[in-house]
C-alpha positions in Angstrom: 127.8 66.3 157.7 126.2 69.4 157.3 129.5 71.3 158.0 130.8 70.2 154.1 128.0 71.4 152.4 128.5 75.3 152.9 130.2 77.7 150.6 132.1 79.5 151.9 132.7 83.1 150.1 131.2 86.9 149.0 128.7 85.8 146.2 126.6 89.4 146.2 127.7 90.0 142.6 126.3 87.0 141.3 122.9 87.9 142.9 120.2 88.3 140.4 117.8 90.8 142.0 114.1 90.8 141.5 111.9 93.5 140.1 110.9 94.4 143.6 114.7 95.0 144.5 115.4 97.1 141.6 112.0 98.7 142.7 113.0 99.6 146.5 116.4 101.7 145.2 114.3 103.4 142.7 111.7 104.6 144.6 110.7 107.4 141.9 110.0 104.2 139.8 108.4 102.5 142.3 105.4 105.3 143.0 105.2 105.5 139.0 104.5 101.8 138.8 102.1 102.4 142.1 100.3 105.1 140.1 100.3 103.7 137.0 98.8 100.9 138.4 96.3 102.8 139.9 95.2 104.2 136.7 95.2 101.1 134.6 92.8 100.4 137.1 90.3 103.5 136.6 90.8 103.5 133.4 89.7 99.3 133.4 86.9 100.3 135.4 85.4 103.2 133.3 85.7 100.8 129.9 83.8 98.4 132.0 81.2 100.8 132.9 80.5 102.4 129.4 80.5 98.6 128.4 77.4 97.6 130.3 75.6 100.9 129.4 
């Protein structure tokens, strides 16, 4: 019976938030993480270009 497999109650305090949930609540850090990722991509591209020369 499907009804017997359900658990009723408030379990929000037991939920482990993911990193994306945490970043959604901290917009400043989210944009900082995005800017950091773009900067790392740019730096990696520059290093790659220097090695090819």
